[in-house]
C-alpha atoms as an extended CHARMM CRD file, in Angstrom:
* protein
*
       287  EXT
         1         1  UNK       CA              0.0780000000       -0.1180000000       -0.0130000000  PROA      1               0.0000000000
         2         2  UNK       CA              1.7350000000        3.3720000000       -1.0800000000  PROA      2               0.0000000000
         3         3  UNK       CA              1.9200000000        5.7180000000        1.9020000000  PROA      3               0.0000000000
         4         4  UNK       CA              0.7190000000        9.2160000000        0.4160000000  PROA      4               0.0000000000
         5         5  UNK       CA              0.4490000000       12.9660000000        2.2680000000  PROA      5               0.0000000000
         6         6  UNK       CA             -1.5190000000       14.8110000000        0.1610000000  PROA      6               0.0000000000
         7         7  UNK       CA             -4.5940000000       12.8790000000        0.2320000000  PROA      7               0.0000000000
         8         8  UNK       CA             -5.6980000000       10.5730000000        3.5260000000  PROA      8               0.0000000000
         9         9  UNK       CA             -8.3680000000        8.2220000000        2.1750000000  PROA      9               0.0000000000
        10        10  UNK       CA             -8.3140000000        6.0360000000        5.6800000000  PROA      10              0.0000000000
        11        11  UNK       CA             -9.4870000000        9.5580000000        7.6890000000  PROA      11              0.0000000000
        12        12  UNK       CA            -11.9920000000       10.3600000000        4.5960000000  PROA      12              0.0000000000
        13        13  UNK       CA            -13.6190000000        7.3330000000        4.8530000000  PROA      13              0.0000000000
        14        14  UNK       CA            -13.6390000000        7.4180000000        8.9180000000  PROA      14              0.0000000000
        15        15  UNK       CA            -15.1270000000       10.6370000000        8.8980000000  PROA      15              0.0000000000
        16        16  UNK       CA            -18.0580000000        9.6600000000        6.8290000000  PROA      16              0.0000000000
        17        17  UNK       CA            -18.5950000000        7.1430000000        8.8610000000  PROA      17              0.0000000000
        18        18  UNK       CA            -18.3170000000        9.2570000000       12.0550000000  PROA      18              0.0000000000
        19        19  UNK       CA            -20.6640000000       11.5110000000       10.3080000000  PROA      19              0.0000000000
        20        20  UNK       CA            -23.2280000000        8.8780000000        9.2070000000  PROA      20              0.0000000000
        21        21  UNK       CA            -23.2670000000        7.8670000000       13.0820000000  PROA      21              0.0000000000
        22        22  UNK       CA            -23.7920000000       10.7510000000       15.0630000000  PROA      22              0.0000000000
        23        23  UNK       CA            -26.5180000000       11.4860000000       12.3060000000  PROA      23              0.0000000000
        24        24  UNK       CA            -28.4920000000        8.3140000000       13.4170000000  PROA      24              0.0000000000
        25        25  UNK       CA            -27.7760000000        8.5550000000       16.5480000000  PROA      25              0.0000000000
        26        26  UNK       CA            -29.2910000000       12.0670000000       16.5770000000  PROA      26              0.0000000000
        27        27  UNK       CA            -32.4250000000       10.7530000000       14.7310000000  PROA      27              0.0000000000
        28        28  UNK       CA            -32.5240000000        7.7710000000       17.4410000000  PROA      28              0.0000000000
        29        29  UNK       CA            -32.2030000000       10.3990000000       19.9770000000  PROA      29              0.0000000000
        30        30  UNK       CA            -35.5890000000       12.5300000000       17.9000000000  PROA      30              0.0000000000
        31        31  UNK       CA            -37.5150000000        9.4860000000       17.7960000000  PROA      31              0.0000000000
        32        32  UNK       CA            -36.7580000000        8.5870000000       21.3820000000  PROA      32              0.0000000000
        33        33  UNK       CA            -38.1100000000       11.8850000000       22.9620000000  PROA      33              0.0000000000
        34        34  UNK       CA            -40.8760000000       12.3730000000       20.3470000000  PROA      34              0.0000000000
        35        35  UNK       CA            -42.3540000000        8.9860000000       20.4950000000  PROA      35              0.0000000000
        36        36  UNK       CA            -42.6010000000        9.2570000000       16.8700000000  PROA      36              0.0000000000
        37        37  UNK       CA            -39.9860000000        8.0470000000       13.4010000000  PROA      37              0.0000000000
        38        38  UNK       CA            -41.9660000000       10.4990000000       11.3830000000  PROA      38              0.0000000000
        39        39  UNK       CA            -41.3440000000       13.8250000000       12.7790000000  PROA      39              0.0000000000
        40        40  UNK       CA            -41.0480000000       15.6770000000        9.3270000000  PROA      40              0.0000000000
        41        41  UNK       CA            -41.6490000000       14.6780000000        5.8300000000  PROA      41              0.0000000000
        42        42  UNK       CA            -38.4130000000       13.8110000000        4.9640000000  PROA      42              0.0000000000
        43        43  UNK       CA            -38.2430000000       11.1190000000        7.6450000000  PROA      43              0.0000000000
        44        44  UNK       CA            -40.9190000000        9.0440000000        5.4470000000  PROA      44              0.0000000000
        45        45  UNK       CA            -42.4740000000       11.2090000000        2.5880000000  PROA      45              0.0000000000
        46        46  UNK       CA            -45.0270000000        8.8750000000        1.9640000000  PROA      46              0.0000000000
        47        47  UNK       CA            -45.9670000000        8.0530000000        5.5830000000  PROA      47              0.0000000000
        48        48  UNK       CA            -45.9680000000       11.4060000000        6.2370000000  PROA      48              0.0000000000
        49        49  UNK       CA            -48.9150000000       12.5530000000        3.6790000000  PROA      49              0.0000000000
        50        50  UNK       CA            -50.9110000000        8.6870000000        4.4670000000  PROA      50              0.0000000000
        51        51  UNK       CA            -50.8130000000       10.2450000000        8.1800000000  PROA      51              0.0000000000
        52        52  UNK       CA            -52.0280000000       13.3160000000        7.9560000000  PROA      52              0.0000000000
        53        53  UNK       CA            -54.7290000000       12.2160000000        6.0270000000  PROA      53              0.0000000000
        54        54  UNK       CA            -55.3570000000        9.6140000000        8.9430000000  PROA      54              0.0000000000
        55        55  UNK       CA            -55.0080000000       12.6100000000       10.9190000000  PROA      55              0.0000000000
        56        56  UNK       CA            -57.5750000000       14.8690000000        9.2250000000  PROA      56              0.0000000000
        57        57  UNK       CA            -60.2760000000       11.7220000000        9.5640000000  PROA      57              0.0000000000
        58        58  UNK       CA            -59.5700000000       11.0120000000       12.8730000000  PROA      58              0.0000000000
        59        59  UNK       CA            -60.0590000000       14.6530000000       13.9600000000  PROA      59              0.0000000000
        60        60  UNK       CA            -62.7810000000       14.5540000000       12.2330000000  PROA      60              0.0000000000
        61        61  UNK       CA            -64.5820000000       11.3680000000       13.8100000000  PROA      61              0.0000000000
        62        62  UNK       CA            -63.7010000000       13.0570000000       17.3630000000  PROA      62              0.0000000000
        63        63  UNK       CA            -65.4900000000       16.4620000000       16.2600000000  PROA      63              0.0000000000
        64        64  UNK       CA            -68.4970000000       14.6080000000       14.8130000000  PROA      64              0.0000000000
        65        65  UNK       CA            -68.6720000000       11.9510000000       17.7300000000  PROA      65              0.0000000000
        66        66  UNK       CA            -68.8320000000       15.5530000000       19.8820000000  PROA      66              0.0000000000
        67        67  UNK       CA            -71.6080000000       16.4540000000       17.4190000000  PROA      67              0.0000000000
        68        68  UNK       CA            -73.8400000000       13.6340000000       17.7010000000  PROA      68              0.0000000000
        69        69  UNK       CA            -73.4860000000       13.6960000000       21.8510000000  PROA      69              0.0000000000
        70        70  UNK       CA            -74.7800000000       17.4510000000       21.3550000000  PROA      70              0.0000000000
        71        71  UNK       CA            -77.4030000000       16.2240000000       19.5000000000  PROA      71              0.0000000000
        72        72  UNK       CA            -78.1610000000       13.6200000000       22.3500000000  PROA      72              0.0000000000
        73        73  UNK       CA            -78.1830000000       16.3880000000       24.8680000000  PROA      73              0.0000000000
        74        74  UNK       CA            -80.5360000000       18.7070000000       22.7790000000  PROA      74              0.0000000000
        75        75  UNK       CA            -83.4280000000       16.1730000000       21.8900000000  PROA      75              0.0000000000
        76        76  UNK       CA            -83.1740000000       15.1820000000       25.6560000000  PROA      76              0.0000000000
        77        77  UNK       CA            -83.8030000000       18.1610000000       26.7660000000  PROA      77              0.0000000000
        78        78  UNK       CA            -86.3200000000       18.5840000000       24.3970000000  PROA      78              0.0000000000
        79        79  UNK       CA            -87.9900000000       15.4640000000       25.3280000000  PROA      79              0.0000000000
        80        80  UNK       CA            -87.3290000000       16.4670000000       29.0970000000  PROA      80              0.0000000000
        81        81  UNK       CA            -90.1540000000       19.5600000000       28.1950000000  PROA      81              0.0000000000
        82        82  UNK       CA            -92.2440000000       17.3180000000       26.4000000000  PROA      82              0.0000000000
        83        83  UNK       CA            -92.6130000000       15.3800000000       29.0560000000  PROA      83              0.0000000000
        84        84  UNK       CA            -93.9030000000       18.0440000000       31.7640000000  PROA      84              0.0000000000
        85        85  UNK       CA            -95.8850000000       19.2060000000       28.7890000000  PROA      85              0.0000000000
        86        86  UNK       CA            -97.4700000000       15.6800000000       28.3950000000  PROA      86              0.0000000000
        87        87  UNK       CA            -98.0170000000       15.5680000000       32.3350000000  PROA      87              0.0000000000
        88        88  UNK       CA           -100.0660000000       18.6030000000       32.3710000000  PROA      88              0.0000000000
        89        89  UNK       CA           -102.1970000000       17.7690000000       29.4560000000  PROA      89              0.0000000000
        90        90  UNK       CA           -102.9370000000       14.6300000000       30.8980000000  PROA      90              0.0000000000
        91        91  UNK       CA           -104.0190000000       15.8040000000       34.3440000000  PROA      91              0.0000000000
        92        92  UNK       CA           -106.1500000000       18.7850000000       32.8290000000  PROA      92              0.0000000000
        93        93  UNK       CA           -107.8540000000       15.8440000000       30.7060000000  PROA      93              0.0000000000
        94        94  UNK       CA           -108.7590000000       14.0870000000       34.4990000000  PROA      94              0.0000000000
        95        95  UNK       CA           -109.8350000000       17.4540000000       35.2770000000  PROA      95              0.0000000000
        96        96  UNK       CA           -111.9350000000       17.9480000000       32.3850000000  PROA      96              0.0000000000
        97        97  UNK       CA           -113.9160000000       14.4220000000       32.7980000000  PROA      97              0.0000000000
        98        98  UNK       CA           -114.1700000000       15.1910000000       36.8270000000  PROA      98              0.0000000000
        99        99  UNK       CA           -115.9820000000       18.2100000000       35.6350000000  PROA      99              0.0000000000
       100       100  UNK       CA           -117.9950000000       16.6160000000       33.1920000000  PROA      100             0.0000000000
       101       101  UNK       CA           -119.5730000000       14.7620000000       36.5350000000  PROA      101             0.0000000000
       102       102  UNK       CA           -122.9270000000       16.5850000000       37.2690000000  PROA      102             0.0000000000
       103       103  UNK       CA           -122.3310000000       15.9180000000       40.4850000000  PROA      103             0.0000000000
       104       104  UNK       CA           -120.3190000000       18.9310000000       41.4090000000  PROA      104             0.0000000000
       105       105  UNK       CA           -121.3730000000       22.5370000000       41.9670000000  PROA      105             0.0000000000
       106       106  UNK       CA           -120.5450000000       25.7830000000       40.0630000000  PROA      106             0.0000000000
       107       107  UNK       CA           -117.6580000000       26.2370000000       42.6290000000  PROA      107             0.0000000000
       108       108  UNK       CA           -116.2520000000       23.2430000000       42.5590000000  PROA      108             0.0000000000
       109       109  UNK       CA           -116.2880000000       23.0860000000       38.9220000000  PROA      109             0.0000000000
       110       110  UNK       CA           -114.4360000000       26.9150000000       38.9890000000  PROA      110             0.0000000000
       111       111  UNK       CA           -111.8100000000       25.5560000000       40.8780000000  PROA      111             0.0000000000
       112       112  UNK       CA           -110.9070000000       22.5380000000       38.7130000000  PROA      112             0.0000000000
       113       113  UNK       CA           -111.2180000000       25.4220000000       35.7540000000  PROA      113             0.0000000000
       114       114  UNK       CA           -108.8360000000       27.4840000000       37.6540000000  PROA      114             0.0000000000
       115       115  UNK       CA           -106.4980000000       24.5060000000       38.2550000000  PROA      115             0.0000000000
       116       116  UNK       CA           -106.7170000000       23.6850000000       34.4530000000  PROA      116             0.0000000000
       117       117  UNK       CA           -106.0270000000       28.0210000000       33.3030000000  PROA      117             0.0000000000
       118       118  UNK       CA           -102.8530000000       27.4900000000       35.7030000000  PROA      118             0.0000000000
       119       119  UNK       CA           -101.5980000000       24.6210000000       34.1260000000  PROA      119             0.0000000000
       120       120  UNK       CA           -102.0940000000       26.0650000000       30.6530000000  PROA      120             0.0000000000
       121       121  UNK       CA           -100.2280000000       28.3610000000       31.5040000000  PROA      121             0.0000000000
       122       122  UNK       CA            -97.2910000000       27.0740000000       32.5120000000  PROA      122             0.0000000000
       123       123  UNK       CA            -97.4650000000       24.7490000000       29.4560000000  PROA      123             0.0000000000
       124       124  UNK       CA            -97.3000000000       27.8610000000       26.9840000000  PROA      124             0.0000000000
       125       125  UNK       CA            -94.3360000000       29.2180000000       29.3380000000  PROA      125             0.0000000000
       126       126  UNK       CA            -92.1650000000       25.6840000000       28.9880000000  PROA      126             0.0000000000
       127       127  UNK       CA            -93.1950000000       26.2480000000       25.6540000000  PROA      127             0.0000000000
       128       128  UNK       CA            -92.1040000000       29.9310000000       24.5450000000  PROA      128             0.0000000000
       129       129  UNK       CA            -88.9510000000       29.5660000000       26.7400000000  PROA      129             0.0000000000
       130       130  UNK       CA            -87.6090000000       26.3220000000       26.5350000000  PROA      130             0.0000000000
       131       131  UNK       CA            -83.8240000000       26.3760000000       24.9850000000  PROA      131             0.0000000000
       132       132  UNK       CA            -80.5430000000       24.4580000000       24.5030000000  PROA      132             0.0000000000
       133       133  UNK       CA            -77.7290000000       26.6780000000       24.2590000000  PROA      133             0.0000000000
       134       134  UNK       CA            -79.7150000000       29.9850000000       22.5710000000  PROA      134             0.0000000000
       135       135  UNK       CA            -81.4270000000       26.8610000000       19.9410000000  PROA      135             0.0000000000
       136       136  UNK       CA            -85.7390000000       27.8670000000       20.3000000000  PROA      136             0.0000000000
       137       137  UNK       CA            -87.1310000000       24.2760000000       21.0530000000  PROA      137             0.0000000000
       138       138  UNK       CA            -90.1580000000       25.1990000000       20.0990000000  PROA      138             0.0000000000
       139       139  UNK       CA            -90.1410000000       28.4300000000       18.0730000000  PROA      139             0.0000000000
       140       140  UNK       CA            -93.3670000000       30.3560000000       17.7950000000  PROA      140             0.0000000000
       141       141  UNK       CA            -94.9020000000       30.5370000000       14.4110000000  PROA      141             0.0000000000
       142       142  UNK       CA            -93.5580000000       27.4770000000       12.4710000000  PROA      142             0.0000000000
       143       143  UNK       CA            -91.1690000000       24.5450000000       12.5530000000  PROA      143             0.0000000000
       144       144  UNK       CA            -87.3740000000       24.4060000000       12.6390000000  PROA      144             0.0000000000
       145       145  UNK       CA            -85.1260000000       21.2510000000       11.2550000000  PROA      145             0.0000000000
       146       146  UNK       CA            -82.1940000000       20.4910000000       12.9640000000  PROA      146             0.0000000000
       147       147  UNK       CA            -79.5570000000       19.5260000000       10.5270000000  PROA      147             0.0000000000
       148       148  UNK       CA            -76.7300000000       17.2020000000       12.3530000000  PROA      148             0.0000000000
       149       149  UNK       CA            -73.4790000000       16.8220000000       11.1230000000  PROA      149             0.0000000000
       150       150  UNK       CA            -71.9560000000       13.1500000000       12.4640000000  PROA      150             0.0000000000
       151       151  UNK       CA            -69.6200000000       12.2450000000        9.7390000000  PROA      151             0.0000000000
       152       152  UNK       CA            -65.9110000000       13.2010000000        9.1460000000  PROA      152             0.0000000000
       153       153  UNK       CA            -66.4680000000       14.1600000000        5.5710000000  PROA      153             0.0000000000
       154       154  UNK       CA            -68.7030000000       16.3740000000        3.4700000000  PROA      154             0.0000000000
       155       155  UNK       CA            -71.0490000000       13.6670000000        2.1930000000  PROA      155             0.0000000000
       156       156  UNK       CA            -74.2930000000       14.9430000000        3.1210000000  PROA      156             0.0000000000
       157       157  UNK       CA            -76.3100000000       11.9640000000        2.7470000000  PROA      157             0.0000000000
       158       158  UNK       CA            -74.6260000000        9.1900000000        4.7400000000  PROA      158             0.0000000000
       159       159  UNK       CA            -73.1450000000       11.6820000000        7.5690000000  PROA      159             0.0000000000
       160       160  UNK       CA            -76.1590000000       13.6990000000        8.6980000000  PROA      160             0.0000000000
       161       161  UNK       CA            -79.2810000000       13.8290000000       10.2810000000  PROA      161             0.0000000000
       162       162  UNK       CA            -82.0150000000       15.7080000000       10.2710000000  PROA      162             0.0000000000
       163       163  UNK       CA            -84.7940000000       16.1750000000       13.0860000000  PROA      163             0.0000000000
       164       164  UNK       CA            -88.2260000000       17.3000000000       11.2920000000  PROA      164             0.0000000000
       165       165  UNK       CA            -91.5620000000       17.3720000000       13.5280000000  PROA      165             0.0000000000
       166       166  UNK       CA            -90.3130000000       17.7670000000       16.5800000000  PROA      166             0.0000000000
       167       167  UNK       CA            -88.8130000000       21.6750000000       16.9880000000  PROA      167             0.0000000000
       168       168  UNK       CA            -92.4440000000       23.3270000000       16.6860000000  PROA      168             0.0000000000
       169       169  UNK       CA            -94.3600000000       25.7970000000       19.1220000000  PROA      169             0.0000000000
       170       170  UNK       CA            -95.9000000000       23.6860000000       22.0270000000  PROA      170             0.0000000000
       171       171  UNK       CA            -98.5700000000       25.9620000000       23.5690000000  PROA      171             0.0000000000
       172       172  UNK       CA           -102.0520000000       24.8630000000       24.4840000000  PROA      172             0.0000000000
       173       173  UNK       CA           -103.6930000000       26.1590000000       21.6130000000  PROA      173             0.0000000000
       174       174  UNK       CA           -101.0670000000       24.9480000000       18.9260000000  PROA      174             0.0000000000
       175       175  UNK       CA           -101.5510000000       21.4490000000       20.4720000000  PROA      175             0.0000000000
       176       176  UNK       CA           -105.2410000000       21.8360000000       21.4190000000  PROA      176             0.0000000000
       177       177  UNK       CA           -106.1070000000       23.4300000000       18.2470000000  PROA      177             0.0000000000
       178       178  UNK       CA           -107.8290000000       25.9740000000       20.2580000000  PROA      178             0.0000000000
       179       179  UNK       CA           -106.7150000000       28.8500000000       19.2920000000  PROA      179             0.0000000000
       180       180  UNK       CA           -108.7350000000       31.7690000000       20.3070000000  PROA      180             0.0000000000
       181       181  UNK       CA           -110.9590000000       29.4080000000       22.3750000000  PROA      181             0.0000000000
       182       182  UNK       CA           -109.4220000000       28.6760000000       25.7580000000  PROA      182             0.0000000000
       183       183  UNK       CA           -109.9790000000       25.6050000000       27.7870000000  PROA      183             0.0000000000
       184       184  UNK       CA           -113.0080000000       26.7250000000       29.9500000000  PROA      184             0.0000000000
       185       185  UNK       CA           -115.2370000000       24.2930000000       31.9490000000  PROA      185             0.0000000000
       186       186  UNK       CA           -117.8890000000       27.7890000000       33.6000000000  PROA      186             0.0000000000
       187       187  UNK       CA           -119.3270000000       30.8290000000       31.7480000000  PROA      187             0.0000000000
       188       188  UNK       CA           -117.4700000000       32.8010000000       34.5000000000  PROA      188             0.0000000000
       189       189  UNK       CA           -120.3230000000       33.6760000000       36.1410000000  PROA      189             0.0000000000
       190       190  UNK       CA           -123.2550000000       31.3050000000       37.3400000000  PROA      190             0.0000000000
       191       191  UNK       CA           -123.2670000000       28.1500000000       34.6430000000  PROA      191             0.0000000000
       192       192  UNK       CA           -121.3870000000       25.0550000000       33.7990000000  PROA      192             0.0000000000
       193       193  UNK       CA           -120.6210000000       24.6970000000       29.9900000000  PROA      193             0.0000000000
       194       194  UNK       CA           -122.3220000000       21.5400000000       28.9400000000  PROA      194             0.0000000000
       195       195  UNK       CA           -121.4580000000       17.9780000000       27.8830000000  PROA      195             0.0000000000
       196       196  UNK       CA           -120.8570000000       19.1820000000       23.8380000000  PROA      196             0.0000000000
       197       197  UNK       CA           -118.4790000000       21.4540000000       25.1840000000  PROA      197             0.0000000000
       198       198  UNK       CA           -116.4670000000       19.1300000000       27.3250000000  PROA      198             0.0000000000
       199       199  UNK       CA           -116.2630000000       16.3670000000       24.5670000000  PROA      199             0.0000000000
       200       200  UNK       CA           -114.4600000000       19.1030000000       22.4420000000  PROA      200             0.0000000000
       201       201  UNK       CA           -112.3610000000       19.7810000000       24.6740000000  PROA      201             0.0000000000
       202       202  UNK       CA           -111.2310000000       16.2840000000       25.5860000000  PROA      202             0.0000000000
       203       203  UNK       CA           -111.3140000000       15.5320000000       21.7120000000  PROA      203             0.0000000000
       204       204  UNK       CA           -108.9060000000       18.6370000000       21.6010000000  PROA      204             0.0000000000
       205       205  UNK       CA           -106.4730000000       17.5970000000       24.3590000000  PROA      205             0.0000000000
       206       206  UNK       CA           -106.5630000000       14.0850000000       23.1360000000  PROA      206             0.0000000000
       207       207  UNK       CA           -104.6760000000       15.5240000000       19.9850000000  PROA      207             0.0000000000
       208       208  UNK       CA           -103.1020000000       17.4850000000       22.1150000000  PROA      208             0.0000000000
       209       209  UNK       CA           -101.6850000000       14.4000000000       24.2250000000  PROA      209             0.0000000000
       210       210  UNK       CA           -101.3550000000       12.4200000000       20.5290000000  PROA      210             0.0000000000
       211       211  UNK       CA            -99.0280000000       15.0350000000       18.8660000000  PROA      211             0.0000000000
       212       212  UNK       CA            -96.2230000000       14.5490000000       22.2040000000  PROA      212             0.0000000000
       213       213  UNK       CA            -96.2310000000       11.3760000000       21.9600000000  PROA      213             0.0000000000
       214       214  UNK       CA            -95.5790000000       11.4780000000       18.1110000000  PROA      214             0.0000000000
       215       215  UNK       CA            -92.8440000000       14.4380000000       19.2220000000  PROA      215             0.0000000000
       216       216  UNK       CA            -91.8020000000       12.0340000000       21.9520000000  PROA      216             0.0000000000
       217       217  UNK       CA            -91.4880000000        8.9490000000       19.7210000000  PROA      217             0.0000000000
       218       218  UNK       CA            -89.5910000000       10.6720000000       16.7450000000  PROA      218             0.0000000000
       219       219  UNK       CA            -86.7450000000       11.9110000000       19.4470000000  PROA      219             0.0000000000
       220       220  UNK       CA            -86.4930000000        8.2920000000       20.7590000000  PROA      220             0.0000000000
       221       221  UNK       CA            -85.9880000000        6.8870000000       17.1500000000  PROA      221             0.0000000000
       222       222  UNK       CA            -83.1740000000        9.4670000000       16.3420000000  PROA      222             0.0000000000
       223       223  UNK       CA            -81.5600000000        9.7900000000       19.8700000000  PROA      223             0.0000000000
       224       224  UNK       CA            -81.0550000000        5.5850000000       18.8090000000  PROA      224             0.0000000000
       225       225  UNK       CA            -79.6510000000        6.6470000000       15.4940000000  PROA      225             0.0000000000
       226       226  UNK       CA            -77.3970000000        9.2370000000       17.5490000000  PROA      226             0.0000000000
       227       227  UNK       CA            -76.3360000000        6.8830000000       20.2650000000  PROA      227             0.0000000000
       228       228  UNK       CA            -75.1640000000        4.2130000000       17.2220000000  PROA      228             0.0000000000
       229       229  UNK       CA            -73.5080000000        6.6260000000       15.3750000000  PROA      229             0.0000000000
       230       230  UNK       CA            -71.2460000000        7.7840000000       18.5010000000  PROA      230             0.0000000000
       231       231  UNK       CA            -70.7820000000        4.0780000000       18.9550000000  PROA      231             0.0000000000
       232       232  UNK       CA            -69.5000000000        3.9100000000       15.3530000000  PROA      232             0.0000000000
       233       233  UNK       CA            -67.4310000000        6.9620000000       15.5990000000  PROA      233             0.0000000000
       234       234  UNK       CA            -65.8030000000        5.4940000000       18.6310000000  PROA      234             0.0000000000
       235       235  UNK       CA            -64.6000000000        2.4310000000       16.5550000000  PROA      235             0.0000000000
       236       236  UNK       CA            -63.8310000000        4.2780000000       13.4430000000  PROA      236             0.0000000000
       237       237  UNK       CA            -61.5020000000        6.8540000000       15.5750000000  PROA      237             0.0000000000
       238       238  UNK       CA            -59.8590000000        3.3830000000       17.7520000000  PROA      238             0.0000000000
       239       239  UNK       CA            -59.0340000000        2.1900000000       14.3240000000  PROA      239             0.0000000000
       240       240  UNK       CA            -58.2520000000        5.6110000000       12.4330000000  PROA      240             0.0000000000
       241       241  UNK       CA            -55.6500000000        6.1350000000       15.2780000000  PROA      241             0.0000000000
       242       242  UNK       CA            -54.5950000000        2.2200000000       15.3130000000  PROA      242             0.0000000000
       243       243  UNK       CA            -53.5190000000        3.1850000000       11.4030000000  PROA      243             0.0000000000
       244       244  UNK       CA            -51.5130000000        6.5360000000       12.0480000000  PROA      244             0.0000000000
       245       245  UNK       CA            -49.6350000000        4.7880000000       15.2790000000  PROA      245             0.0000000000
       246       246  UNK       CA            -48.0680000000        2.1280000000       12.9740000000  PROA      246             0.0000000000
       247       247  UNK       CA            -47.1060000000        4.1610000000       10.6030000000  PROA      247             0.0000000000
       248       248  UNK       CA            -45.3320000000        7.1910000000       13.2110000000  PROA      248             0.0000000000
       249       249  UNK       CA            -45.2130000000        5.8910000000       15.8950000000  PROA      249             0.0000000000
       250       250  UNK       CA            -41.6840000000        4.9660000000       17.2110000000  PROA      250             0.0000000000
       251       251  UNK       CA            -40.7870000000        1.0910000000       18.4650000000  PROA      251             0.0000000000
       252       252  UNK       CA            -39.2570000000        2.1200000000       21.7690000000  PROA      252             0.0000000000
       253       253  UNK       CA            -37.0810000000       -0.8570000000       22.5000000000  PROA      253             0.0000000000
       254       254  UNK       CA            -35.5570000000       -0.8060000000       18.4430000000  PROA      254             0.0000000000
       255       255  UNK       CA            -34.6980000000        2.8790000000       18.6560000000  PROA      255             0.0000000000
       256       256  UNK       CA            -33.2370000000        2.2090000000       22.4190000000  PROA      256             0.0000000000
       257       257  UNK       CA            -30.8930000000       -0.3540000000       20.3800000000  PROA      257             0.0000000000
       258       258  UNK       CA            -29.9390000000        1.6530000000       17.4560000000  PROA      258             0.0000000000
       259       259  UNK       CA            -29.4120000000        4.4700000000       20.0150000000  PROA      259             0.0000000000
       260       260  UNK       CA            -26.8320000000        2.4940000000       21.8380000000  PROA      260             0.0000000000
       261       261  UNK       CA            -25.5610000000        1.0740000000       18.5290000000  PROA      261             0.0000000000
       262       262  UNK       CA            -24.5960000000        4.4350000000       17.1160000000  PROA      262             0.0000000000
       263       263  UNK       CA            -23.2370000000        5.6100000000       20.2970000000  PROA      263             0.0000000000
       264       264  UNK       CA            -20.5380000000        3.0970000000       20.2980000000  PROA      264             0.0000000000
       265       265  UNK       CA            -19.9160000000        3.3740000000       16.3330000000  PROA      265             0.0000000000
       266       266  UNK       CA            -19.7980000000        7.2800000000       16.7510000000  PROA      266             0.0000000000
       267       267  UNK       CA            -17.2400000000        6.8900000000       19.7330000000  PROA      267             0.0000000000
       268       268  UNK       CA            -15.3150000000        3.9200000000       17.8250000000  PROA      268             0.0000000000
       269       269  UNK       CA            -15.2420000000        6.4410000000       14.9690000000  PROA      269             0.0000000000
       270       270  UNK       CA            -13.5310000000        9.0220000000       17.0080000000  PROA      270             0.0000000000
       271       271  UNK       CA            -10.8140000000        6.9600000000       18.2000000000  PROA      271             0.0000000000
       272       272  UNK       CA            -10.1470000000        5.7480000000       14.9730000000  PROA      272             0.0000000000
       273       273  UNK       CA            -10.2180000000        8.9620000000       13.3240000000  PROA      273             0.0000000000
       274       274  UNK       CA             -7.3860000000        9.9490000000       15.6500000000  PROA      274             0.0000000000
       275       275  UNK       CA             -4.9640000000        7.4560000000       14.5570000000  PROA      275             0.0000000000
       276       276  UNK       CA             -6.0120000000        7.7450000000       10.9700000000  PROA      276             0.0000000000
       277       277  UNK       CA             -4.8520000000       11.4510000000       10.8820000000  PROA      277             0.0000000000
       278       278  UNK       CA             -1.7770000000       10.2970000000       12.2590000000  PROA      278             0.0000000000
       279       279  UNK       CA             -1.1490000000        7.7120000000        9.4180000000  PROA      279             0.0000000000
       280       280  UNK       CA              0.9220000000       10.9530000000        6.8860000000  PROA      280             0.0000000000
       281       281  UNK       CA              3.2160000000       11.2820000000        9.8770000000  PROA      281             0.0000000000
       282       282  UNK       CA              5.0390000000        7.5320000000        9.1230000000  PROA      282             0.0000000000
       283       283  UNK       CA              6.3850000000        9.1320000000        6.0040000000  PROA      283             0.0000000000
       284       284  UNK       CA              8.3970000000       11.9680000000        8.0560000000  PROA      284             0.0000000000
       285       285  UNK       CA             10.3610000000        8.6270000000        9.1820000000  PROA      285             0.0000000000
       286       286  UNK       CA             11.4530000000        7.8880000000        5.7980000000  PROA      286             0.0000000000
       287       287  UNK       CA             13.2470000000       11.1010000000        4.9840000000  PROA      287             0.0000000000
């Protein structure tokens, strides 16, 4: 082997190996400290793109899950109010049947009527004031359909649920169809209304009670759908996280081994570099 002075090939080779060991050790340190083996696009260009796509879907599924849960809470609030309203209507129906009995005096029937008026006023108060956040549950003058986003992408057909026929005014007059004709058992002076009027009141109350039951049935069906969606989104979220983990998460055992290996190679290269740099000095002994 020729002895040269101008070019120290051994030194250059050791320097290259030292730089490689140092670079790989730094990567191992980064992966150990971040827990991720893909910290920038250069680490794995294809994996980085796939991982970011999975992350977008996973984050979307979390938001969709929260949306569905919020929808459940809103519907439960609406049903709770409808339950109270329905209880009032049932009590008013009981009082109507009781007042139809001819064995009561005017004053006794008037006392029943006073309770009815108090309950109808409470029904109207609930209907006019019921809200979830700022969303009116029973808006006056019309119906509001509620569209819930329960998916992680923009496909409206499969990722939204529309709640219709629930968020409608629920005042006594709307439920019973007695607008301008409040429920009264007396003329307010001395007479009790006749049986024909009592029967009409009963029919109207039955209409209102049935309407509330229909709305609550709709709420129950949609709540079941939303609970199913929450469960499905939970599974989706779990699988998306698992898929992303396989791409980006570092194997701590493997990276610890790599760190140790490259640390040893770095130290060995540094030691050999000292020796390689001294090789040209051998030429002096030949002069």
